[in-house]
C-alpha positions in Angstrom: 74.0 8.3 139.8 78.1 7.9 139.9 79.8 5.3 142.2 83.2 4.6 141.8 85.1 1.7 143.6 88.5 0.5 144.6 89.1 -3.3 145.0 92.0 -5.0 146.7 92.6 -8.8 146.4 92.7 -10.1 150.0 96.3 -11.2 150.6 97.9 -13.1 147.8 95.8 -16.1 148.3 93.7 -17.0 145.2 90.4 -18.6 145.8 91.0 -21.7 143.6 94.0 -22.7 145.8 92.7 -21.7 149.3 89.3 -23.3 149.3 90.3 -26.1 151.4 91.6 -23.9 154.1 88.6 -22.1 154.2 86.2 -24.9 154.3 84.2 -23.6 157.3 83.9 -20.0 155.7 81.5 -21.1 153.0 80.3 -17.7 151.6 82.3 -14.5 151.4 82.9 -11.3 149.6 85.7 -11.9 147.0 87.6 -8.7 147.7 88.2 -5.8 149.9 85.9 -3.2 148.4 86.3 0.4 149.2 83.0 2.4 147.9 82.5 6.1 147.6 78.9 6.8 146.7 77.8 9.7 144.8 74.4 10.7 143.5 73.9 12.8 140.4 70.2 13.2 140.7 68.4 14.8 143.7 66.5 12.6 146.1 63.1 13.8 146.7 61.6 13.2 150.2 58.1 13.8 151.5 58.0 16.2 154.5 55.8 15.3 157.6 55.3 16.4 161.2 58.4 15.4 163.3 57.6 12.7 165.9 57.1 13.6 169.6 60.1 11.3 170.5 62.6 9.2 168.5 62.8 9.1 164.8 60.2 8.5 161.9 61.3 7.3 158.3 60.7 9.6 155.6 59.0 8.4 152.4 61.2 8.9 149.3 59.6 10.1 146.0 62.4 9.1 144.0 64.8 5.9 144.1 67.8 6.0 146.7 69.2 2.7 145.2 72.9 2.8 144.5 74.2 0.9 141.7 78.0 0.4 141.4 79.9 1.2 137.9 81.2 -2.4 138.4 79.9 -5.1 140.7 80.3 -6.4 144.0 80.1 -10.2 144.2 80.4 -13.0 146.8 81.3 -16.5 146.4 80.8 -19.9 148.4 83.1 -22.8 149.3 82.0 -26.2 150.5 80.9 -26.3 154.2 77.8 -26.3 156.4 77.9 -23.4 158.6 75.3 -20.7 158.3 76.2 -17.3 157.0 76.2 -14.1 159.1 75.8 -11.0 157.2 77.6 -8.4 159.6 78.2 -4.7 159.8 80.2 -2.2 161.7 80.7 1.5 161.9 84.5 0.7 162.2 86.3 4.0 162.0 83.4 6.4 161.8 84.0 9.4 164.1 80.4 10.5 164.9 78.3 9.7 167.6 76.9 5.9 168.2 74.2 7.3 170.2 72.1 8.5 167.3 70.3 5.5 166.0 67.1 4.0 165.3 65.4 0.6 164.8 64.2 -0.7 161.5 63.0 -4.3 161.0 64.3 -5.4 164.3 67.9 -4.2 163.9 69.5 -1.0 165.1 70.7 1.5 162.4 73.3 4.1 162.8 71.9 7.5 161.7 74.2 9.9 160.0 73.6 13.7 160.3 72.8 15.8 157.4 73.3 19.5 156.7 69.7 20.0 158.1 69.7 19.4 161.9 67.1 16.8 162.8 67.4 15.1 159.4 69.4 11.8 159.3 70.2 8.8 157.1 71.2 5.2 157.2 73.1 3.1 154.8 72.0 -0.3 153.5 73.6 -2.9 151.4 71.8 -5.9 150.0 71.8 -8.8 147.4 70.1 -8.2 144.1 69.4 -11.8 144.0 68.0 -12.1 147.4 67.0 -8.5 148.7 66.1 -9.6 152.1 69.9 -10.7 152.5 71.2 -7.3 153.8 70.6 -4.8 156.1 72.0 -1.2 157.6 75.2 -0.3 159.2 74.7 -0.8 163.1 75.9 1.7 165.6 78.5 -0.6 166.8 82.3 -0.6 166.4 82.5 -4.5 166.6 81.1 -6.7 163.9 77.5 -7.0 164.7 75.0 -9.7 163.1 72.6 -8.2 160.7 71.1 -11.3 158.8 71.4 -15.2 158.6 70.6 -16.4 155.0 70.2 -19.9 156.2 72.1 -23.0 154.8 69.2 -23.8 152.1 69.6 -20.3 150.5 73.4 -20.0 150.6 74.5 -21.1 147.0 71.3 -19.6 145.5 71.8 -16.1 147.0 75.6 -15.7 147.5 77.2 -17.8 144.7 75.8 -16.3 141.4 76.6 -13.5 139.1 74.1 -11.0 140.5 75.6 -7.9 142.4 75.1 -6.1 145.7 73.4 -2.9 145.7 73.1 0.0 148.1 70.3 2.0 149.4 69.8 5.1 151.9 66.9 5.6 154.3 66.0 8.9 155.6 64.8 9.6 159.0 63.4 12.7 160.9 64.0 13.1 164.4 62.0 14.6 167.2 64.8 17.6 167.3 63.7 18.6 163.8 62.3 22.1 163.7 59.6 22.3 160.9 60.1 24.7 158.1 57.3 26.4 156.2 58.8 25.5 152.8 60.3 22.8 151.0 64.1 22.8 151.8 67.2 21.4 150.2 69.8 19.4 152.4 73.0 17.6 151.8 75.5 15.1 153.3 78.2 16.2 155.8 81.7 15.4 154.9 82.2 11.8 156.5 85.4 10.0 155.2 84.1 6.4 156.3 80.7 5.3 157.2 81.3 1.7 158.0 81.9 -2.0 156.8 80.0 -5.0 155.7 81.2 -8.7 155.6 79.9 -12.2 155.0 81.4 -14.8 157.3 80.4 -18.2 158.5 83.2 -18.3 161.0 85.1 -15.8 163.2 88.4 -17.5 162.4 88.4 -16.6 158.6 91.7 -15.4 157.2 91.7 -12.4 155.2 87.9 -12.2 154.6 86.7 -9.9 151.9 84.6 -6.9 153.0 82.9 -3.8 151.8 83.7 -0.5 153.1 81.5 2.5 152.4 83.5 5.6 152.4 81.9 8.8 151.6 78.1 9.3 150.7 77.4 12.3 148.5 73.8 13.5 147.9 71.4 16.5 147.5 67.9 15.9 148.7 64.8 17.9 148.9 62.4 17.7 151.9 59.3 18.4 149.9 56.1 20.1 151.3 52.8 18.4 150.2 49.8 20.6 149.8 47.6 17.8 150.8 49.4 17.7 154.1 48.6 21.2 155.0 45.9 22.5 157.4 42.6 22.0 155.7 40.7 24.6 154.1 37.6 23.9 156.4 39.8 24.5 159.3 41.4 27.4 158.1 37.9 29.0 157.3 36.6 28.2 160.6 39.6 30.0 162.3 39.1 32.9 160.2 35.3 33.1 160.8 35.1 32.4 164.5 38.5 33.2 166.2 40.9 35.6 164.3 39.1 38.8 165.1 37.8 37.8 168.6 41.2 36.9 169.6 42.8 39.9 168.1 45.2 37.8 166.1 47.1 38.4 162.6 47.4 36.3 159.8 48.5 37.0 156.1 47.4 36.6 152.5 49.9 36.0 149.8 49.5 38.7 147.2 49.9 37.4 143.5 50.9 34.0 144.7 54.5 33.0 145.8 56.3 34.5 142.6 60.0 34.7 142.5 62.9 34.8 140.1 61.7 31.6 138.3 57.9 31.8 138.8 56.1 34.7 137.5 53.3 36.4 139.4 49.6 35.1 139.1 50.9 32.0 137.5 50.0 28.5 138.1 53.5 27.7 139.3 53.3 30.8 141.7 50.1 29.2 143.0 51.5 25.8 143.6 54.2 27.3 145.6 51.8 29.1 147.7 49.8 25.9 148.3 53.1 23.7 149.0 54.0 26.4 151.7 50.6 25.9 153.4 49.8 29.7 153.1 46.5 30.2 154.7 45.3 32.7 152.3 46.3 33.6 148.5 45.1 36.5 146.8 45.0 37.0 142.9 43.2 39.4 140.3 40.7 39.0 137.9 40.5 40.9 134.6 38.3 40.7 131.4 39.8 40.2 127.9 38.0 42.0 124.7 36.1 38.8 124.1 34.9 38.8 127.6 37.0 35.9 129.1 37.8 36.1 132.7 41.7 35.8 133.3 44.1 36.1 136.3 46.2 39.2 135.8 47.0 42.1 137.9 48.0 44.9 135.7 45.8 47.1 133.2 48.6 46.5 130.6 50.5 43.5 129.6 54.0 44.8 128.8 55.7 44.1 132.2 54.4 40.5 132.2 53.9 39.4 128.7 56.2 41.5 126.4 60.3 40.6 126.7 60.7 43.6 124.4 59.1 46.1 126.8 61.2 48.3 129.0 59.3 49.4 132.1 61.9 52.2 132.8 61.9 53.9 129.3 58.2 52.7 128.4 59.6 51.6 125.0 58.1 48.4 123.7 54.9 46.7 123.1 52.3 47.4 126.1 48.9 46.7 124.8 46.1 47.2 127.4 44.8 43.8 128.5 41.1 44.6 127.7 42.1 45.3 124.0 43.4 41.5 123.7 41.4 38.4 123.0 42.0 35.4 125.1 43.6 33.7 122.2 46.1 36.8 121.6 46.8 36.9 125.5 47.5 33.2 125.8 49.7 33.2 122.7 52.4 35.1 124.9 54.3 33.5 127.5 54.5 35.1 131.0 58.0 36.8 131.5 60.3 36.4 134.4 60.1 39.9 135.7 63.9 39.9 137.1 65.4 39.0 133.7 62.7 40.0 131.2 63.1 36.6 129.6 59.9 34.6 128.6 58.8 31.4 130.6 56.8 28.5 129.2 53.7 29.5 131.4 50.8 31.6 130.0 48.1 33.7 131.7 45.5 31.4 133.3 41.8 31.8 133.0 39.7 32.0 136.0 38.3 28.5 135.1 41.6 27.1 134.6 42.9 28.6 137.9 40.0 27.2 139.7 40.2 23.7 138.1 44.0 23.6 138.8 43.2 24.5 142.7 40.9 21.5 142.8 43.1 19.1 141.1 46.2 20.3 143.0 44.2 19.9 146.1 45.5 23.0 147.6 44.2 23.8 150.9 44.7 27.7 151.0 41.8 30.1 151.0 41.6 31.7 147.5 40.6 35.5 147.2 39.4 36.5 143.8 40.0 40.3 143.7 37.6 41.7 140.9 39.4 44.6 139.3 36.4 46.0 137.6 32.4 46.1 138.0 32.0 44.1 134.8 33.8 41.0 136.0 32.0 40.7 139.6 28.9 38.6 138.4 30.6 36.7 135.7 33.3 35.6 138.3 30.6 34.7 140.8 28.9 32.6 138.0 32.1 30.8 137.0 32.8 30.0 140.9 29.3 28.7 141.3 29.4 26.5 138.1 32.6 25.0 139.1 31.4 24.2 142.4 28.4 22.4 140.9 30.7 20.5 138.5 33.0 19.4 141.3 30.6 19.3 144.3 33.0 17.2 146.5 35.4 20.0 146.3 33.2 22.3 148.7 34.5 25.3 146.6 32.2 27.9 147.8 33.8 27.4 151.3 37.2 27.8 150.0 37.0 30.8 147.8 36.2 34.5 148.7 35.4 37.1 146.3 36.8 40.7 146.9 34.4 43.3 145.6 34.3 47.1 146.1 31.7 47.8 148.6 30.3 50.8 146.3 28.9 48.1 143.9 27.0 46.3 146.6 26.6 48.5 149.7 24.7 45.9 151.6 24.6 42.1 152.0 21.0 42.1 150.7 22.1 43.9 147.4 24.9 41.3 147.0 22.6 38.3 147.3 19.8 39.9 145.0 22.5 40.2 142.3 23.6 36.8 142.6 19.6 35.6 142.5 19.1 37.6 139.5 22.1 36.3 137.7 20.7 32.6 138.1 22.5 31.4 141.2 19.8 29.7 143.3 18.4 31.4 146.3 20.2 30.4 149.6 23.5 29.9 147.8 26.3 31.5 149.8 29.1 33.1 147.8 31.6 34.6 150.4 32.7 38.0 150.0 35.4 40.3 151.4 33.8 43.8 150.7 36.5 46.4 150.0 36.1 50.2 151.1 38.3 52.8 149.9 38.0 56.7 150.4 36.7 56.6 146.8 34.2 53.8 147.4 33.0 55.8 150.4 32.5 58.9 148.5 30.5 57.0 145.9 28.3 55.2 148.4 27.6 58.6 150.1 26.3 60.0 146.6 24.1 57.0 145.8 20.3 57.8 145.4 18.0 56.6 148.3 16.3 54.6 145.9 19.5 52.4 145.6 20.6 52.6 149.1 19.7 54.3 152.3 20.6 54.1 156.0 17.9 52.7 158.3 15.2 55.3 159.5 16.4 57.5 162.2 20.2 56.9 161.6 22.0 59.9 160.9 25.4 58.7 159.9 26.8 58.9 156.4 25.7 56.1 153.8 29.2 54.8 153.7 29.2 54.4 157.5 25.7 52.6 157.2 27.2 50.4 154.5 30.4 49.5 156.6 28.2 48.6 159.6 25.9 46.5 157.5 28.7 44.4 156.2 30.6 44.5 159.4 27.3 43.0 161.1 26.7 40.4 158.3 27.2 36.7 159.2 30.8 35.6 159.0 29.7 32.8 156.7 29.0 35.4 154.1 31.6 38.0 155.1 34.4 36.8 157.0 36.3 40.1 156.9 36.0 43.6 155.6 38.8 45.2 153.6 39.7 48.9 154.2 42.2 51.3 152.5 43.6 53.4 155.5 47.1 55.0 155.2 47.8 56.9 158.4 46.2 57.9 161.8 45.2 61.5 160.7 41.5 60.8 161.2 41.4 59.5 164.7 41.3 62.4 166.9 43.6 61.0 169.6 47.0 59.7 168.7 50.4 59.0 170.2 53.9 59.0 168.5 55.6 55.8 168.7 58.8 54.4 167.3 59.9 50.8 166.2 62.5 49.3 164.3 60.9 50.4 161.1 60.8 54.0 162.3 58.4 56.7 164.0 54.8 56.5 163.5 51.5 58.0 164.9 49.0 55.4 166.5 45.5 55.9 167.5 45.2 55.9 171.4 41.8 53.9 170.9 39.8 52.4 168.1 36.6 53.4 169.5 34.2 55.2 167.3 34.2 58.2 169.7 38.0 58.6 168.9 37.4 59.1 165.2 36.4 62.0 162.9 32.7 61.2 161.9 32.3 59.6 158.5 36.0 59.3 158.1 38.2 56.3 156.9 39.0 56.0 160.6 35.5 55.8 161.7 35.0 53.0 159.1 37.8 51.0 160.8 36.1 51.6 164.2 32.9 50.3 163.0 34.5 47.2 161.8 36.2 46.8 165.0 33.5 47.4 167.3 31.3 44.7 165.4 34.2 42.1 166.1 34.8 41.6 162.3 38.2 40.8 161.0 39.8 43.9 159.3 41.7 43.2 156.0 44.6 45.7 154.8 47.2 45.6 152.3 50.8 46.3 153.1 52.6 47.6 150.2 56.2 46.2 149.6 58.3 48.0 147.0 58.0 45.6 144.1 60.3 47.1 141.4 63.4 45.4 143.1 61.8 42.1 144.0 63.9 39.2 143.0 66.2 41.3 140.9 69.8 39.9 141.8 71.7 43.3 141.6 72.7 45.9 144.0 70.3 48.5 145.6 72.3 50.5 147.7 73.1 53.5 145.3 70.6 52.9 142.5 67.7 55.1 141.7 64.9 55.1 139.0 62.9 57.9 137.6 59.4 58.6 138.9 57.5 60.3 136.3 54.7 61.2 139.0 56.8 63.9 140.7 58.9 63.9 138.4 62.4 63.2 139.7 64.7 60.1 140.6 63.7 58.1 143.7 65.5 55.3 145.5 65.1 52.1 144.0 64.0 50.7 147.4 61.1 53.0 147.4 59.9 52.1 143.7 56.6 50.4 142.6 55.6 49.6 139.1 52.6 51.5 138.0 49.6 49.4 136.9 50.2 50.3 133.4 53.4 48.2 133.6 55.7 51.2 133.6 58.3 52.1 136.5 57.8 53.6 138.8 56.1 55.5 141.8 56.3 56.0 145.4 53.4 55.4 147.8 53.6 59.0 148.8 52.9 59.9 145.2 49.3 58.3 145.6 48.4 60.2 148.8 44.9 61.7 147.9 43.5 63.8 150.6 39.6 64.1 150.8 36.8 64.5 152.9 36.9 60.9 153.9 40.6 60.6 154.4 43.1 63.1 155.3 46.1 60.9 154.0 49.0 63.1 155.4 51.5 60.2 155.1 51.6 56.3 154.4 52.3 53.9 157.3 51.1 50.8 155.7 54.6 49.1 155.6 55.0 49.8 159.4 53.7 46.4 161.1 53.6 48.2 164.2 51.2 50.6 163.0 49.1 48.0 161.3 48.8 46.1 164.6 47.7 49.4 166.5 44.9 49.9 164.0 43.7 46.4 164.7 44.5 44.7 161.3 43.8 41.1 161.2 44.4 40.1 157.8 47.6 41.6 156.0 47.9 40.9 152.3 51.4 41.6 150.9 54.1 40.2 148.5 56.3 39.4 151.5 54.3 37.5 153.9 57.3 35.5 155.4 58.5 38.7 157.1 55.1 39.6 158.5 54.8 36.3 159.9 58.1 36.1 161.4 57.6 39.6 162.9 54.4 38.7 164.6 55.6 35.3 165.6 58.4 37.0 167.5 56.3 40.1 168.8 53.3 38.3 169.5 49.8 38.2 167.8 50.3 35.6 165.0 47.5 33.3 164.5 49.5 30.1 164.9 46.3 27.8 163.9 46.5 29.5 160.5 50.4 29.8 160.4 51.9 27.1 162.6 55.5 27.5 161.4 57.3 30.6 160.2 60.3 31.4 158.1 62.2 34.4 156.9 62.1 35.3 153.3 64.8 34.6 150.9 67.8 36.8 150.9 67.3 37.1 147.3 63.8 38.4 147.3 65.2 42.0 148.0 62.2 42.8 150.3 62.6 46.3 151.8 60.3 45.0 154.5 62.7 42.1 155.5 65.6 44.7 155.3 63.8 46.9 157.7 63.0 44.2 160.2 66.5 42.8 160.0 65.4 39.2 158.9 66.8 39.3 155.4 69.4 36.6 156.3 71.5 34.4 153.8 73.1 31.4 155.6 75.9 30.7 153.4 79.5 29.6 152.6 81.2 32.6 151.1 83.1 31.2 148.2 85.9 32.9 146.0 86.2 32.5 142.4 90.0 32.7 142.1 92.4 29.6 141.9 91.1 26.7 144.0 87.8 27.6 145.3 88.3 29.4 148.8 85.8 29.7 151.5 85.7 32.8 153.7 86.4 31.4 157.3 85.6 32.6 160.6 88.3 33.2 163.1 86.7 35.0 166.1 88.6 37.9 167.7 91.3 37.8 164.9 91.8 38.2 161.1 89.5 36.7 158.7 91.0 34.0 156.4 90.3 31.8 153.4 90.6 28.1 153.2 89.7 25.4 150.6 86.7 23.6 150.3 88.4 20.3 151.3 89.8 21.6 154.6 90.7 19.2 157.1 88.3 18.2 160.0 90.7 19.7 162.5 89.8 23.1 161.2 86.0 22.4 162.0 87.0 20.9 165.5 88.9 23.9 166.5 85.9 26.0 165.9 86.7 27.5 162.6 83.7 27.3 160.0 83.2 28.5 156.2 79.4 29.1 157.0 78.4 32.4 157.8 75.3 34.6 157.9 74.6 37.7 155.5 71.9 40.2 157.0 70.4 43.0 154.8 70.2 46.4 156.2 67.4 49.0 155.4 69.7 50.8 152.9 70.6 47.7 151.0 74.0 46.9 152.5 74.8 43.7 154.3 76.6 42.9 157.6 78.8 39.6 157.4 78.3 37.5 160.6 80.1 34.2 161.8 77.5 31.5 162.1 78.6 30.5 165.5 79.2 34.0 167.2 76.6 36.6 166.0 78.0 39.3 168.4 80.8 39.6 165.9 81.1 40.7 162.2 83.3 41.2 159.6 85.0 44.8 159.7 87.3 46.5 157.4 90.1 48.8 158.6 88.8 51.9 160.1 91.4 53.9 158.4 91.3 54.8 154.6 94.9 55.6 154.4 96.2 52.2 154.0 95.0 48.6 153.8 94.9 46.0 156.6 93.6 42.5 157.3 90.0 42.3 157.7 88.8 41.4 161.4 86.0 39.6 163.1 85.2 42.2 165.7 82.6 43.1 168.2 81.7 46.2 166.2 78.6 45.8 163.9 77.2 49.3 164.1 80.0 51.3 162.3 79.9 51.7 158.5 83.0 49.8 158.2 81.1 46.8 159.2 78.5 47.2 156.5 79.4 46.2 153.1 78.0 47.0 149.7 77.2 44.2 147.3 77.9 45.0 143.7 77.1 42.3 141.2 79.5 41.0 138.4 78.5 42.2 135.0 79.5 38.8 133.5 77.9 36.5 136.4 75.2 37.7 138.6 75.7 34.9 141.0 79.2 36.7 142.1 79.3 40.1 144.0 82.0 42.4 144.9 81.9 43.3 148.6 82.8 47.0 148.9 83.4 48.7 152.4 82.5 52.2 153.4 86.0 53.6 151.8 84.9 52.0 148.6 87.6 49.4 148.9 87.1 45.9 147.9 87.1 42.6 150.1 89.9 40.4 148.5 92.5 38.1 149.9 95.9 36.6 149.2 97.8 33.3 149.8 99.7 33.6 153.4 102.3 31.1 152.3 101.4 29.4 155.6 100.0 25.9 156.1 97.4 24.5 158.5 97.3 20.8 158.6 99.3 20.9 155.2 96.6 23.2 153.6 97.6 26.7 152.5 95.4 29.5 153.7 95.2 33.1 153.1 94.6 36.3 154.8 91.4 38.7 153.8 92.0 42.4 153.4 90.8 45.4 151.4 92.5 47.1 148.5 95.0 50.0 149.1 93.1 53.1 148.2 95.7 54.4 146.0 96.2 51.3 143.8 92.7 49.7 143.7 92.7 46.4 141.9 90.1 44.8 139.6 86.8 44.4 141.7 87.2 40.9 143.4 84.3 38.8 143.2 82.8 36.4 145.6 80.1 33.8 145.3 77.3 33.1 147.9 76.8 29.6 148.6 73.4 27.9 148.8 70.5 29.9 150.6 
């Protein structure tokens, strides 16, 4: 915290020679203080539901106290008058209609960068903390507190200083966010005044003027404040499928460019974001320890020296390592290839952390091999016994291949045989793939058979058994289906993500008997929730570089493929496309793969969609209809920096930013609707804002990776370069957001990945120059693109905070 101040001695009157003239004043501030306040540490606030009306104070997890680098004092002269501690907003230019009441007094509320979040400014005596209060919503001096005659000298004439404090408030106009958010102060030159006075006739009284207040605050989600796991489970079991709604499961936790996948940090973020469902993976080390890990090999996630593209570097199979060997390595940031301080958690550690953190998300443990199924069930059961109050068996669901346990009876028998008491329910999400269906069909009758008189294939009988199982045991059934080829009647459709073929009906009669479509129809006809996986290309996730022209090598074809289609192989190497994995069989024709198309997923009756980018899915179904808002009350778009192809396709990869240049004084790109774009300094005068100009813009990713730049207040216009490639010209804000000249390639700087060169369709770079003109005494510049014959060194811009 750094607070500077300026003091001016009131008039030329020294206190020692003016006391008799001020006998009635008694106590006052010794100077006219002018205080700008600046926090160096982030303020952390606890999020909560907004009030139905008015304002509610937010609890601060960190101190909001301000201590000046020098001290503010008051002094007292002889006299009998009581002291009034008063305040005024003075020359503050904002609204005086935005205020609340605290401790019986009105408090002026100042806006922040987050609409609906406000703050008030308090001043008080260290010696007598009750002697103080908040700036009121009045231009005239307004009484705040009367210290009383008996306490004047004790409280007001001593060496103890005065301090400041902020209180934060949430209004009924606040729109709740799914995630923790950052907010800042807005530029306010003067907040208000405080003074001490026993008489309105005081001459040259001292006062304290609060000038600017600068802070960054985090409105932090609290996992304990999320919808309870019991409410989530009830909705999943009893309403989701019946009401034909959609929810999501976060695949591998909320990993990003700082939190590795399947790490405790990634799970914590999922809990804080109130994800209804979080899915993770269980594998086994060479010494038979259960760990949370996705891939067969460890190179991608544990070896900084491994290169997924070339395949060079250490890349052991996880099954060859002991737990000690595995946890001697740190998880790698997959975007930077740098190690973190996190290690691979065991299943026991993950469950213990889930209980301790009080996460409310339902957990899905996907067992990656048959050998880990019963050990995982035992670990879950034992943890539930050790922590009986956690109700763990109603918060964790095991994902198990249906070929291992084709019926509920076989599953329950296996649990009892392993020593789990009869009658104990361990919830299961039975997963069936075309390969599982083939395996079930080949099982001997002594292992599994259809009921007498039923002529369906064994896989259909198995699906029917699980679809009709109690929701308390199997809340859903998971299916790997990629297209509509095995529905007998389909219709061509088109949406924002492209063309696809959708079944005309989900009735069993509209499917090829024994096919993967038949399996889906059985689940839907039983009223069971259908779970599917939607594959979002993960090679480019959270990598902060350009994807417009880049390709990577696909050894499965073999040839180069667009990076926006690329997935890591499960051996940690790069890369494959979903089309490489099509595997036509008697169960599934698999002519193509529609699983990323959310319209198709809706048409096949998907209820639970597991994906790496659940924010895009939630946002889509919130807007299109169908989202289960009991499970997900609030939605948000994914981070612009996630680099999710799904968000690009849906047009919701948006970065609200201030676009900031790196040359000379930092220059914002300012909107100037229906005219040229221009730059201005960060400290532009308030008149620039008042005349409608703004440095805040929106960037939206297109499906090919390029961006469109929009003024924040006029989204019908966007930034368009000159349509001719023969000469350079100013860049304009135009009602033309479809042409290639309004779509910009973002090329990162080699030296600093936070900075980007914006390149137009003619491969010319967005840059600017001082115009030599002034606006309210400040220089501004025109924005243009380079001459094609004299291309300059690429000019780099930095995106402001997301």
